[in-house]
Structure formats: C-alpha cells, structure tokens
HTML snippet that shows the backbone in 3Dmol.js (N, CA, C, O; Angstrom):
<script src="https://3Dmol.org/build/3Dmol-min.js"></script>
<div id="view" style="width:600px;height:400px;position:relative"></div>
<script>
const pdb = `
ATOM      1  N   GLN A   1      -0.250  69.107 -20.749  1.00  0.00           N
ATOM      2  CA  GLN A   1      -0.907  67.828 -20.647  1.00  0.00           C
ATOM      3  C   GLN A   1      -2.019  67.714 -21.684  1.00  0.00           C
ATOM      4  O   GLN A   1      -2.141  66.678 -22.338  1.00  0.00           O
ATOM      5  N   SER A   2      -2.823  68.746 -21.848  1.00  0.00           N
ATOM      6  CA  SER A   2      -3.930  68.667 -22.800  1.00  0.00           C
ATOM      7  C   SER A   2      -3.417  68.491 -24.232  1.00  0.00           C
ATOM      8  O   SER A   2      -4.077  67.856 -25.056  1.00  0.00           O
ATOM      9  N   LEU A   3      -2.248  69.049 -24.525  1.00  0.00           N
ATOM     10  CA  LEU A   3      -1.667  68.875 -25.857  1.00  0.00           C
ATOM     11  C   LEU A   3      -1.397  67.399 -26.134  1.00  0.00           C
ATOM     12  O   LEU A   3      -1.665  66.922 -27.237  1.00  0.00           O
ATOM     13  N   MET A   4      -0.875  66.675 -25.156  1.00  0.00           N
ATOM     14  CA  MET A   4      -0.620  65.242 -25.331  1.00  0.00           C
ATOM     15  C   MET A   4      -1.923  64.494 -25.579  1.00  0.00           C
ATOM     16  O   MET A   4      -1.960  63.554 -26.373  1.00  0.00           O
ATOM     17  N   GLY A   5      -2.991  64.909 -24.903  1.00  0.00           N
ATOM     18  CA  GLY A   5      -4.289  64.285 -25.098  1.00  0.00           C
ATOM     19  C   GLY A   5      -4.851  64.516 -26.494  1.00  0.00           C
ATOM     20  O   GLY A   5      -5.591  63.682 -27.015  1.00  0.00           O
ATOM     21  N   GLU A   6      -4.503  65.635 -27.093  1.00  0.00           N
ATOM     22  CA  GLU A   6      -4.965  65.929 -28.449  1.00  0.00           C
ATOM     23  C   GLU A   6      -4.119  65.221 -29.508  1.00  0.00           C
ATOM     24  O   GLU A   6      -4.636  64.826 -30.552  1.00  0.00           O
ATOM     25  N   VAL A   7      -2.849  65.064 -29.248  1.00  0.00           N
ATOM     26  CA  VAL A   7      -1.933  64.509 -30.244  1.00  0.00           C
ATOM     27  C   VAL A   7      -2.008  62.988 -30.300  1.00  0.00           C
ATOM     28  O   VAL A   7      -1.909  62.411 -31.383  1.00  0.00           O
ATOM     29  N   PHE A   8      -2.181  62.328 -29.160  1.00  0.00           N
ATOM     30  CA  PHE A   8      -2.148  60.870 -29.110  1.00  0.00           C
ATOM     31  C   PHE A   8      -3.507  60.304 -28.715  1.00  0.00           C
ATOM     32  O   PHE A   8      -4.356  61.012 -28.173  1.00  0.00           O
ATOM     33  N   GLY A   9      -3.697  59.024 -28.994  1.00  0.00           N
ATOM     34  CA  GLY A   9      -4.899  58.304 -28.586  1.00  0.00           C
ATOM     35  C   GLY A   9      -5.550  57.583 -29.746  1.00  0.00           C
ATOM     36  O   GLY A   9      -5.457  58.015 -30.895  1.00  0.00           O
ATOM     37  N   LYS A  10      -6.214  56.476 -29.434  1.00  0.00           N
ATOM     38  CA  LYS A  10      -6.782  55.616 -30.471  1.00  0.00           C
ATOM     39  C   LYS A  10      -7.939  56.256 -31.209  1.00  0.00           C
ATOM     40  O   LYS A  10      -8.172  55.923 -32.371  1.00  0.00           O
ATOM     41  N   ASP A  11      -8.675  57.164 -30.581  1.00  0.00           N
ATOM     42  CA  ASP A  11      -9.888  57.694 -31.204  1.00  0.00           C
ATOM     43  C   ASP A  11      -9.681  58.972 -32.002  1.00  0.00           C
ATOM     44  O   ASP A  11     -10.127  59.071 -33.145  1.00  0.00           O
ATOM     45  N   LYS A  12      -9.007  59.950 -31.406  1.00  0.00           N
ATOM     46  CA  LYS A  12      -8.917  61.254 -32.065  1.00  0.00           C
ATOM     47  C   LYS A  12      -7.512  61.792 -32.196  1.00  0.00           C
ATOM     48  O   LYS A  12      -7.331  62.908 -32.684  1.00  0.00           O
ATOM     49  N   GLY A  13      -6.527  61.053 -31.783  1.00  0.00           N
ATOM     50  CA  GLY A  13      -5.161  61.559 -31.822  1.00  0.00           C
ATOM     51  C   GLY A  13      -4.731  61.965 -33.218  1.00  0.00           C
ATOM     52  O   GLY A  13      -5.115  61.325 -34.198  1.00  0.00           O
ATOM     53  N   LEU A  14      -3.949  63.008 -33.317  1.00  0.00           N
ATOM     54  CA  LEU A  14      -3.451  63.480 -34.602  1.00  0.00           C
ATOM     55  C   LEU A  14      -2.345  62.586 -35.148  1.00  0.00           C
ATOM     56  O   LEU A  14      -2.154  62.492 -36.360  1.00  0.00           O
ATOM     57  N   LEU A  15      -1.613  61.924 -34.240  1.00  0.00           N
ATOM     58  CA  LEU A  15      -0.526  61.025 -34.625  1.00  0.00           C
ATOM     59  C   LEU A  15      -0.836  59.609 -34.168  1.00  0.00           C
ATOM     60  O   LEU A  15      -1.452  59.407 -33.121  1.00  0.00           O
ATOM     61  N   LEU A  16      -0.411  58.637 -34.951  1.00  0.00           N
ATOM     62  CA  LEU A  16      -0.562  57.230 -34.582  1.00  0.00           C
ATOM     63  C   LEU A  16       0.821  56.607 -34.466  1.00  0.00           C
ATOM     64  O   LEU A  16       1.676  56.807 -35.330  1.00  0.00           O
ATOM     65  N   VAL A  17       1.036  55.853 -33.397  1.00  0.00           N
ATOM     66  CA  VAL A  17       2.309  55.173 -33.197  1.00  0.00           C
ATOM     67  C   VAL A  17       2.237  53.712 -33.641  1.00  0.00           C
ATOM     68  O   VAL A  17       3.251  53.013 -33.655  1.00  0.00           O
ATOM     69  N   THR A  18       1.039  53.252 -34.004  1.00  0.00           N
ATOM     70  CA  THR A  18       0.810  51.910 -34.559  1.00  0.00           C
ATOM     71  C   THR A  18      -0.169  52.063 -35.723  1.00  0.00           C
ATOM     72  O   THR A  18      -0.683  53.157 -35.958  1.00  0.00           O
ATOM     73  N   PRO A  19      -0.429  50.980 -36.452  1.00  0.00           N
ATOM     74  CA  PRO A  19      -1.485  51.058 -37.465  1.00  0.00           C
ATOM     75  C   PRO A  19      -2.886  51.235 -36.861  1.00  0.00           C
ATOM     76  O   PRO A  19      -3.828  51.565 -37.582  1.00  0.00           O
ATOM     77  N   ASN A  20      -3.030  51.019 -35.551  1.00  0.00           N
ATOM     78  CA  ASN A  20      -4.295  51.245 -34.841  1.00  0.00           C
ATOM     79  C   ASN A  20      -5.416  50.388 -35.425  1.00  0.00           C
ATOM     80  O   ASN A  20      -6.534  50.864 -35.620  1.00  0.00           O
ATOM     81  N   SER A  21      -5.107  49.116 -35.705  1.00  0.00           N
ATOM     82  CA  SER A  21      -6.066  48.275 -36.406  1.00  0.00           C
ATOM     83  C   SER A  21      -6.735  47.197 -35.554  1.00  0.00           C
ATOM     84  O   SER A  21      -7.658  46.531 -36.024  1.00  0.00           O
ATOM     85  N   ASP A  22      -6.288  47.014 -34.317  1.00  0.00           N
ATOM     86  CA  ASP A  22      -6.927  46.018 -33.458  1.00  0.00           C
ATOM     87  C   ASP A  22      -6.817  46.457 -31.999  1.00  0.00           C
ATOM     88  O   ASP A  22      -6.263  47.515 -31.697  1.00  0.00           O
ATOM     89  N   LEU A  23      -7.347  45.639 -31.108  1.00  0.00           N
ATOM     90  CA  LEU A  23      -7.398  45.989 -29.689  1.00  0.00           C
ATOM     91  C   LEU A  23      -6.004  46.210 -29.092  1.00  0.00           C
ATOM     92  O   LEU A  23      -5.814  47.128 -28.294  1.00  0.00           O
ATOM     93  N   ILE A  24      -5.041  45.385 -29.469  1.00  0.00           N
ATOM     94  CA  ILE A  24      -3.675  45.543 -28.945  1.00  0.00           C
ATOM     95  C   ILE A  24      -3.105  46.905 -29.353  1.00  0.00           C
ATOM     96  O   ILE A  24      -2.546  47.623 -28.524  1.00  0.00           O
ATOM     97  N   GLU A  25      -3.247  47.248 -30.613  1.00  0.00           N
ATOM     98  CA  GLU A  25      -2.728  48.528 -31.098  1.00  0.00           C
ATOM     99  C   GLU A  25      -3.513  49.700 -30.516  1.00  0.00           C
ATOM    100  O   GLU A  25      -2.940  50.760 -30.264  1.00  0.00           O
ATOM    101  N   ASN A  26      -4.822  49.522 -30.299  1.00  0.00           N
ATOM    102  CA  ASN A  26      -5.617  50.559 -29.630  1.00  0.00           C
ATOM    103  C   ASN A  26      -5.073  50.834 -28.234  1.00  0.00           C
ATOM    104  O   ASN A  26      -4.951  51.986 -27.818  1.00  0.00           O
ATOM    105  N   ASP A  27      -4.745  49.748 -27.510  1.00  0.00           N
ATOM    106  CA  ASP A  27      -4.196  49.896 -26.160  1.00  0.00           C
ATOM    107  C   ASP A  27      -2.865  50.642 -26.187  1.00  0.00           C
ATOM    108  O   ASP A  27      -2.607  51.486 -25.329  1.00  0.00           O
ATOM    109  N   ILE A  28      -2.016  50.332 -27.174  1.00  0.00           N
ATOM    110  CA  ILE A  28      -0.719  51.014 -27.283  1.00  0.00           C
ATOM    111  C   ILE A  28      -0.937  52.497 -27.585  1.00  0.00           C
ATOM    112  O   ILE A  28      -0.241  53.349 -27.033  1.00  0.00           O
ATOM    113  N   GLU A  29      -1.894  52.809 -28.453  1.00  0.00           N
ATOM    114  CA  GLU A  29      -2.196  54.216 -28.774  1.00  0.00           C
ATOM    115  C   GLU A  29      -2.625  54.968 -27.518  1.00  0.00           C
ATOM    116  O   GLU A  29      -2.119  56.055 -27.240  1.00  0.00           O
ATOM    117  N   ASP A  30      -3.562  54.389 -26.756  1.00  0.00           N
ATOM    118  CA  ASP A  30      -4.002  55.066 -25.538  1.00  0.00           C
ATOM    119  C   ASP A  30      -2.895  55.091 -24.486  1.00  0.00           C
ATOM    120  O   ASP A  30      -2.790  56.050 -23.722  1.00  0.00           O
ATOM    121  N   GLY A  31      -2.069  54.042 -24.443  1.00  0.00           N
ATOM    122  CA  GLY A  31      -0.934  54.037 -23.515  1.00  0.00           C
ATOM    123  C   GLY A  31       0.028  55.169 -23.807  1.00  0.00           C
ATOM    124  O   GLY A  31       0.508  55.833 -22.889  1.00  0.00           O
ATOM    125  N   GLN A  32       0.313  55.392 -25.088  1.00  0.00           N
ATOM    126  CA  GLN A  32       1.182  56.513 -25.474  1.00  0.00           C
ATOM    127  C   GLN A  32       0.585  57.826 -24.974  1.00  0.00           C
ATOM    128  O   GLN A  32       1.290  58.676 -24.431  1.00  0.00           O
ATOM    129  N   LYS A  33      -0.712  57.974 -25.164  1.00  0.00           N
ATOM    130  CA  LYS A  33      -1.388  59.204 -24.739  1.00  0.00           C
ATOM    131  C   LYS A  33      -1.286  59.390 -23.218  1.00  0.00           C
ATOM    132  O   LYS A  33      -0.858  60.441 -22.742  1.00  0.00           O
ATOM    133  N   PHE A  34      -1.681  58.365 -22.470  1.00  0.00           N
ATOM    134  CA  PHE A  34      -1.729  58.515 -21.017  1.00  0.00           C
ATOM    135  C   PHE A  34      -0.336  58.601 -20.391  1.00  0.00           C
ATOM    136  O   PHE A  34      -0.135  59.350 -19.435  1.00  0.00           O
ATOM    137  N   LEU A  35       0.628  57.843 -20.919  1.00  0.00           N
ATOM    138  CA  LEU A  35       1.993  57.962 -20.402  1.00  0.00           C
ATOM    139  C   LEU A  35       2.564  59.353 -20.697  1.00  0.00           C
ATOM    140  O   LEU A  35       3.221  59.951 -19.846  1.00  0.00           O
ATOM    141  N   SER A  36       2.310  59.860 -21.900  1.00  0.00           N
ATOM    142  CA  SER A  36       2.797  61.200 -22.256  1.00  0.00           C
ATOM    143  C   SER A  36       2.159  62.259 -21.375  1.00  0.00           C
ATOM    144  O   SER A  36       2.836  63.173 -20.906  1.00  0.00           O
ATOM    145  N   MET A  37       0.850  62.137 -21.149  1.00  0.00           N
ATOM    146  CA  MET A  37       0.163  63.089 -20.278  1.00  0.00           C
ATOM    147  C   MET A  37       0.716  62.998 -18.851  1.00  0.00           C
ATOM    148  O   MET A  37       0.896  64.013 -18.179  1.00  0.00           O
ATOM    149  N   GLY A  38       0.980  61.773 -18.401  1.00  0.00           N
ATOM    150  CA  GLY A  38       1.501  61.576 -17.052  1.00  0.00           C
ATOM    151  C   GLY A  38       2.892  62.147 -16.864  1.00  0.00           C
ATOM    152  O   GLY A  38       3.194  62.718 -15.816  1.00  0.00           O
ATOM    153  N   VAL A  39       3.745  61.999 -17.874  1.00  0.00           N
ATOM    154  CA  VAL A  39       5.104  62.552 -17.786  1.00  0.00           C
ATOM    155  C   VAL A  39       5.031  64.066 -17.627  1.00  0.00           C
ATOM    156  O   VAL A  39       5.752  64.645 -16.814  1.00  0.00           O
ATOM    157  N   VAL A  40       4.162  64.705 -18.401  1.00  0.00           N
ATOM    158  CA  VAL A  40       4.030  66.158 -18.308  1.00  0.00           C
ATOM    159  C   VAL A  40       3.479  66.557 -16.941  1.00  0.00           C
ATOM    160  O   VAL A  40       4.020  67.449 -16.289  1.00  0.00           O
ATOM    161  N   THR A  41       2.408  65.901 -16.510  1.00  0.00           N
ATOM    162  CA  THR A  41       1.757  66.270 -15.254  1.00  0.00           C
ATOM    163  C   THR A  41       2.594  65.915 -14.032  1.00  0.00           C
ATOM    164  O   THR A  41       2.738  66.726 -13.117  1.00  0.00           O
ATOM    165  N   GLY A  42       3.144  64.709 -14.015  1.00  0.00           N
ATOM    166  CA  GLY A  42       3.804  64.217 -12.817  1.00  0.00           C
ATOM    167  C   GLY A  42       5.260  64.554 -12.679  1.00  0.00           C
ATOM    168  O   GLY A  42       5.805  64.505 -11.576  1.00  0.00           O
ATOM    169  N   PHE A  43       5.913  64.900 -13.787  1.00  0.00           N
ATOM    170  CA  PHE A  43       7.344  65.143 -13.719  1.00  0.00           C
ATOM    171  C   PHE A  43       7.741  66.510 -14.255  1.00  0.00           C
ATOM    172  O   PHE A  43       8.408  67.277 -13.560  1.00  0.00           O
ATOM    173  N   LYS A  44       7.347  66.817 -15.463  1.00  0.00           N
ATOM    174  CA  LYS A  44       7.759  68.092 -16.064  1.00  0.00           C
ATOM    175  C   LYS A  44       7.173  69.276 -15.301  1.00  0.00           C
ATOM    176  O   LYS A  44       7.905  70.195 -14.935  1.00  0.00           O
ATOM    177  N   ASN A  45       5.863  69.266 -15.057  1.00  0.00           N
ATOM    178  CA  ASN A  45       5.233  70.414 -14.395  1.00  0.00           C
ATOM    179  C   ASN A  45       5.808  70.693 -13.004  1.00  0.00           C
ATOM    180  O   ASN A  45       6.157  71.840 -12.724  1.00  0.00           O
ATOM    181  N   PRO A  46       5.923  69.690 -12.114  1.00  0.00           N
ATOM    182  CA  PRO A  46       6.466  69.994 -10.792  1.00  0.00           C
ATOM    183  C   PRO A  46       7.901  70.520 -10.826  1.00  0.00           C
ATOM    184  O   PRO A  46       8.250  71.432 -10.077  1.00  0.00           O
ATOM    185  N   VAL A  47       8.728  69.944 -11.697  1.00  0.00           N
ATOM    186  CA  VAL A  47      10.144  70.307 -11.707  1.00  0.00           C
ATOM    187  C   VAL A  47      10.387  71.625 -12.427  1.00  0.00           C
ATOM    188  O   VAL A  47      11.161  72.453 -11.947  1.00  0.00           O
ATOM    189  N   VAL A  48       9.744  71.835 -13.565  1.00  0.00           N
ATOM    190  CA  VAL A  48      10.036  73.003 -14.386  1.00  0.00           C
ATOM    191  C   VAL A  48       9.119  74.179 -14.059  1.00  0.00           C
ATOM    192  O   VAL A  48       9.565  75.326 -14.066  1.00  0.00           O
ATOM    193  N   SER A  49       7.854  73.912 -13.776  1.00  0.00           N
ATOM    194  CA  SER A  49       6.893  74.998 -13.658  1.00  0.00           C
ATOM    195  C   SER A  49       6.531  75.379 -12.223  1.00  0.00           C
ATOM    196  O   SER A  49       6.228  76.541 -11.954  1.00  0.00           O
ATOM    197  N   HIS A  50       6.556  74.424 -11.305  1.00  0.00           N
ATOM    198  CA  HIS A  50       5.966  74.692  -9.997  1.00  0.00           C
ATOM    199  C   HIS A  50       6.920  74.632  -8.817  1.00  0.00           C
ATOM    200  O   HIS A  50       6.501  74.864  -7.683  1.00  0.00           O
ATOM    201  N   SER A  51       8.178  74.329  -9.050  1.00  0.00           N
ATOM    202  CA  SER A  51       9.106  74.213  -7.930  1.00  0.00           C
ATOM    203  C   SER A  51      10.537  74.313  -8.441  1.00  0.00           C
ATOM    204  O   SER A  51      10.785  74.588  -9.615  1.00  0.00           O
ATOM    205  N   THR A  52      11.458  74.082  -7.534  1.00  0.00           N
ATOM    206  CA  THR A  52      12.862  74.000  -7.917  1.00  0.00           C
ATOM    207  C   THR A  52      13.340  72.575  -7.661  1.00  0.00           C
ATOM    208  O   THR A  52      12.740  71.840  -6.877  1.00  0.00           O
ATOM    209  N   ILE A  53      14.409  72.201  -8.320  1.00  0.00           N
ATOM    210  CA  ILE A  53      14.956  70.861  -8.121  1.00  0.00           C
ATOM    211  C   ILE A  53      15.397  70.684  -6.668  1.00  0.00           C
ATOM    212  O   ILE A  53      15.193  69.623  -6.079  1.00  0.00           O
ATOM    213  N   GLU A  54      15.998  71.720  -6.096  1.00  0.00           N
ATOM    214  CA  GLU A  54      16.452  71.637  -4.705  1.00  0.00           C
ATOM    215  C   GLU A  54      15.277  71.369  -3.766  1.00  0.00           C
ATOM    216  O   GLU A  54      15.382  70.543  -2.859  1.00  0.00           O
ATOM    217  N   ASN A  55      14.166  72.061  -3.979  1.00  0.00           N
ATOM    218  CA  ASN A  55      12.979  71.875  -3.146  1.00  0.00           C
ATOM    219  C   ASN A  55      12.443  70.459  -3.284  1.00  0.00           C
ATOM    220  O   ASN A  55      12.115  69.821  -2.283  1.00  0.00           O
ATOM    221  N   ILE A  56      12.351  69.967  -4.501  1.00  0.00           N
ATOM    222  CA  ILE A  56      11.811  68.630  -4.732  1.00  0.00           C
ATOM    223  C   ILE A  56      12.719  67.560  -4.136  1.00  0.00           C
ATOM    224  O   ILE A  56      12.234  66.605  -3.529  1.00  0.00           O
ATOM    225  N   LYS A  57      14.045  67.714  -4.307  1.00  0.00           N
ATOM    226  CA  LYS A  57      14.980  66.743  -3.740  1.00  0.00           C
ATOM    227  C   LYS A  57      14.964  66.789  -2.217  1.00  0.00           C
ATOM    228  O   LYS A  57      14.972  65.739  -1.575  1.00  0.00           O
ATOM    229  N   SER A  58      14.941  67.977  -1.626  1.00  0.00           N
ATOM    230  CA  SER A  58      14.964  68.079  -0.166  1.00  0.00           C
ATOM    231  C   SER A  58      13.703  67.504   0.467  1.00  0.00           C
ATOM    232  O   SER A  58      13.737  67.055   1.613  1.00  0.00           O
ATOM    233  N   ARG A  59      12.605  67.512  -0.257  1.00  0.00           N
ATOM    234  CA  ARG A  59      11.350  66.943   0.248  1.00  0.00           C
ATOM    235  C   ARG A  59      11.253  65.448  -0.013  1.00  0.00           C
ATOM    236  O   ARG A  59      10.303  64.799   0.426  1.00  0.00           O
ATOM    237  N   GLY A  60      12.225  64.902  -0.722  1.00  0.00           N
ATOM    238  CA  GLY A  60      12.226  63.479  -1.012  1.00  0.00           C
ATOM    239  C   GLY A  60      11.203  63.062  -2.063  1.00  0.00           C
ATOM    240  O   GLY A  60      10.826  61.892  -2.132  1.00  0.00           O
ATOM    241  N   LEU A  61      10.752  64.013  -2.884  1.00  0.00           N
ATOM    242  CA  LEU A  61       9.742  63.709  -3.889  1.00  0.00           C
ATOM    243  C   LEU A  61      10.327  62.995  -5.100  1.00  0.00           C
ATOM    244  O   LEU A  61       9.664  62.146  -5.696  1.00  0.00           O
ATOM    245  N   PHE A  62      11.561  63.330  -5.471  1.00  0.00           N
ATOM    246  CA  PHE A  62      12.263  62.661  -6.561  1.00  0.00           C
ATOM    247  C   PHE A  62      13.694  62.405  -6.129  1.00  0.00           C
ATOM    248  O   PHE A  62      14.353  63.275  -5.558  1.00  0.00           O
ATOM    249  N   THR A  63      14.165  61.198  -6.411  1.00  0.00           N
ATOM    250  CA  THR A  63      15.565  60.859  -6.176  1.00  0.00           C
ATOM    251  C   THR A  63      16.291  60.891  -7.524  1.00  0.00           C
ATOM    252  O   THR A  63      15.675  61.073  -8.574  1.00  0.00           O
ATOM    253  N   GLU A  64      17.596  60.714  -7.470  1.00  0.00           N
ATOM    254  CA  GLU A  64      18.347  60.636  -8.725  1.00  0.00           C
ATOM    255  C   GLU A  64      17.923  59.411  -9.530  1.00  0.00           C
ATOM    256  O   GLU A  64      17.900  59.464 -10.760  1.00  0.00           O
ATOM    257  N   LYS A  65      17.589  58.309  -8.859  1.00  0.00           N
ATOM    258  CA  LYS A  65      17.087  57.122  -9.564  1.00  0.00           C
ATOM    259  C   LYS A  65      15.762  57.434 -10.242  1.00  0.00           C
ATOM    260  O   LYS A  65      15.534  57.009 -11.374  1.00  0.00           O
ATOM    261  N   ASP A  66      14.883  58.171  -9.563  1.00  0.00           N
ATOM    262  CA  ASP A  66      13.623  58.574 -10.200  1.00  0.00           C
ATOM    263  C   ASP A  66      13.892  59.318 -11.498  1.00  0.00           C
ATOM    264  O   ASP A  66      13.231  59.079 -12.509  1.00  0.00           O
ATOM    265  N   CYS A  67      14.849  60.207 -11.466  1.00  0.00           N
ATOM    266  CA  CYS A  67      15.180  60.987 -12.665  1.00  0.00           C
ATOM    267  C   CYS A  67      15.672  60.081 -13.790  1.00  0.00           C
ATOM    268  O   CYS A  67      15.319  60.293 -14.951  1.00  0.00           O
ATOM    269  N   LEU A  68      16.485  59.072 -13.462  1.00  0.00           N
ATOM    270  CA  LEU A  68      16.935  58.119 -14.478  1.00  0.00           C
ATOM    271  C   LEU A  68      15.771  57.311 -15.042  1.00  0.00           C
ATOM    272  O   LEU A  68      15.698  57.064 -16.245  1.00  0.00           O
ATOM    273  N   ASP A  69      14.862  56.903 -14.158  1.00  0.00           N
ATOM    274  CA  ASP A  69      13.680  56.164 -14.608  1.00  0.00           C
ATOM    275  C   ASP A  69      12.816  57.015 -15.535  1.00  0.00           C
ATOM    276  O   ASP A  69      12.315  56.524 -16.547  1.00  0.00           O
ATOM    277  N   ILE A  70      12.644  58.275 -15.194  1.00  0.00           N
ATOM    278  CA  ILE A  70      11.852  59.186 -16.015  1.00  0.00           C
ATOM    279  C   ILE A  70      12.520  59.384 -17.375  1.00  0.00           C
ATOM    280  O   ILE A  70      11.840  59.430 -18.401  1.00  0.00           O
ATOM    281  N   LEU A  71      13.840  59.501 -17.385  1.00  0.00           N
ATOM    282  CA  LEU A  71      14.563  59.628 -18.650  1.00  0.00           C
ATOM    283  C   LEU A  71      14.360  58.395 -19.529  1.00  0.00           C
ATOM    284  O   LEU A  71      14.206  58.518 -20.744  1.00  0.00           O
ATOM    285  N   SER A  72      14.359  57.219 -18.926  1.00  0.00           N
ATOM    286  CA  SER A  72      14.139  55.995 -19.676  1.00  0.00           C
ATOM    287  C   SER A  72      12.740  55.982 -20.292  1.00  0.00           C
ATOM    288  O   SER A  72      12.583  55.656 -21.469  1.00  0.00           O
ATOM    289  N   LEU A  73      11.737  56.331 -19.508  1.00  0.00           N
ATOM    290  CA  LEU A  73      10.365  56.397 -20.021  1.00  0.00           C
ATOM    291  C   LEU A  73      10.252  57.441 -21.128  1.00  0.00           C
ATOM    292  O   LEU A  73       9.616  57.197 -22.153  1.00  0.00           O
ATOM    293  N   THR A  74      10.859  58.585 -20.927  1.00  0.00           N
ATOM    294  CA  THR A  74      10.824  59.649 -21.936  1.00  0.00           C
ATOM    295  C   THR A  74      11.494  59.186 -23.225  1.00  0.00           C
ATOM    296  O   THR A  74      11.011  59.494 -24.314  1.00  0.00           O
ATOM    297  N   SER A  75      12.589  58.459 -23.118  1.00  0.00           N
ATOM    298  CA  SER A  75      13.266  57.934 -24.291  1.00  0.00           C
ATOM    299  C   SER A  75      12.356  56.976 -25.054  1.00  0.00           C
ATOM    300  O   SER A  75      12.285  57.034 -26.282  1.00  0.00           O
ATOM    301  N   HIS A  76      11.670  56.108 -24.347  1.00  0.00           N
ATOM    302  CA  HIS A  76      10.728  55.169 -24.973  1.00  0.00           C
ATOM    303  C   HIS A  76       9.628  55.923 -25.717  1.00  0.00           C
ATOM    304  O   HIS A  76       9.332  55.612 -26.871  1.00  0.00           O
ATOM    305  N   LEU A  77       9.030  56.899 -25.069  1.00  0.00           N
ATOM    306  CA  LEU A  77       7.957  57.675 -25.694  1.00  0.00           C
ATOM    307  C   LEU A  77       8.476  58.457 -26.897  1.00  0.00           C
ATOM    308  O   LEU A  77       7.783  58.583 -27.907  1.00  0.00           O
ATOM    309  N   GLN A  78       9.684  58.976 -26.790  1.00  0.00           N
ATOM    310  CA  GLN A  78      10.293  59.723 -27.892  1.00  0.00           C
ATOM    311  C   GLN A  78      10.514  58.830 -29.105  1.00  0.00           C
ATOM    312  O   GLN A  78      10.265  59.250 -30.236  1.00  0.00           O
ATOM    313  N   GLN A  79      10.976  57.608 -28.884  1.00  0.00           N
ATOM    314  CA  GLN A  79      11.192  56.688 -30.002  1.00  0.00           C
ATOM    315  C   GLN A  79       9.889  56.369 -30.728  1.00  0.00           C
ATOM    316  O   GLN A  79       9.866  56.279 -31.956  1.00  0.00           O
ATOM    317  N   ARG A  80       8.810  56.198 -29.979  1.00  0.00           N
ATOM    318  CA  ARG A  80       7.507  55.983 -30.616  1.00  0.00           C
ATOM    319  C   ARG A  80       7.087  57.227 -31.395  1.00  0.00           C
ATOM    320  O   ARG A  80       6.531  57.120 -32.487  1.00  0.00           O
ATOM    321  N   LEU A  81       7.349  58.390 -30.842  1.00  0.00           N
ATOM    322  CA  LEU A  81       6.988  59.645 -31.505  1.00  0.00           C
ATOM    323  C   LEU A  81       7.746  59.794 -32.815  1.00  0.00           C
ATOM    324  O   LEU A  81       7.169  60.212 -33.819  1.00  0.00           O
ATOM    325  N   VAL A  82       9.034  59.458 -32.819  1.00  0.00           N
ATOM    326  CA  VAL A  82       9.846  59.576 -34.030  1.00  0.00           C
ATOM    327  C   VAL A  82       9.259  58.705 -35.146  1.00  0.00           C
ATOM    328  O   VAL A  82       9.310  59.081 -36.317  1.00  0.00           O
ATOM    329  N   LYS A  83       8.710  57.561 -34.792  1.00  0.00           N
ATOM    330  CA  LYS A  83       8.164  56.635 -35.788  1.00  0.00           C
ATOM    331  C   LYS A  83       6.685  56.885 -36.085  1.00  0.00           C
ATOM    332  O   LYS A  83       6.117  56.238 -36.966  1.00  0.00           O
ATOM    333  N   ALA A  84       6.058  57.806 -35.367  1.00  0.00           N
ATOM    334  CA  ALA A  84       4.608  58.050 -35.537  1.00  0.00           C
ATOM    335  C   ALA A  84       4.299  58.602 -36.925  1.00  0.00           C
ATOM    336  O   ALA A  84       5.134  59.209 -37.596  1.00  0.00           O
ATOM    337  N   LYS A  85       3.045  58.354 -37.315  1.00  0.00           N
ATOM    338  CA  LYS A  85       2.562  58.862 -38.608  1.00  0.00           C
ATOM    339  C   LYS A  85       1.292  59.676 -38.377  1.00  0.00           C
ATOM    340  O   LYS A  85       0.545  59.430 -37.430  1.00  0.00           O
ATOM    341  N   LYS A  86       1.060  60.642 -39.250  1.00  0.00           N
ATOM    342  CA  LYS A  86      -0.167  61.422 -39.177  1.00  0.00           C
ATOM    343  C   LYS A  86      -1.372  60.522 -39.411  1.00  0.00           C
ATOM    344  O   LYS A  86      -1.339  59.619 -40.247  1.00  0.00           O
ATOM    345  N   ARG A  87      -2.420  60.782 -38.669  1.00  0.00           N
ATOM    346  CA  ARG A  87      -3.659  60.028 -38.865  1.00  0.00           C
ATOM    347  C   ARG A  87      -4.192  60.330 -40.262  1.00  0.00           C
ATOM    348  O   ARG A  87      -4.215  61.484 -40.690  1.00  0.00           O
ATOM    349  N   PRO A  88      -4.626  59.268 -40.978  1.00  0.00           N
ATOM    350  CA  PRO A  88      -5.137  59.517 -42.343  1.00  0.00           C
ATOM    351  C   PRO A  88      -6.426  60.339 -42.346  1.00  0.00           C
ATOM    352  O   PRO A  88      -6.972  60.627 -43.411  1.00  0.00           O
TER     353      PRO A  88
END
`;
const viewer = $3Dmol.createViewer("view");
viewer.addModel(pdb, "pdb");
viewer.setStyle({}, {cartoon: {color: "spectrum"}});
viewer.zoomTo();
viewer.render();
</script>
C-alpha cells in the first residue's frame, strides 16, 4: 500500500496519469493513488497475504461478482498506469 502512495498522487507521486495542470487532473491523480492503495489493502492483502480464498468465500466477504468488479477496477487502474509518465 505504501508503494502506491509513493508512486501516485498530485503532490509527490513519481508517475503522473494526467498532465496534473488543474483541479480536475489533481483529483484524478489523487484518485489513482487512493484507488490503487485501496485495491492493495482491501483486496490483494486479504486474499493473497492474510487468508485463503476458501476462507474468504465461506465467510461471505467476497463473492464471485466482487472478484469481477475488482478485476474491472484493476483493469482501469492498469490502463492509466500504462499511459503514465514520469514526473518531470
């Protein structure tokens, strides 16, 4: 999660997903940062690092639809990352 906070964001991020030149683009930069941090904290960590898929499914924490939704969000973030540029 902390890596996402260092890489993205309107103020200090190493990568920019927009030209970061106005309030709208600032919001998108911070959105990329917070969504990326959230994906790691809320989805990747519980499934990969702290539990098993069987445990999470049996507890009703994630459904198959949740997994599809997470994949869609991850795809969106990945597309922005592919187009990102190093901060000047």
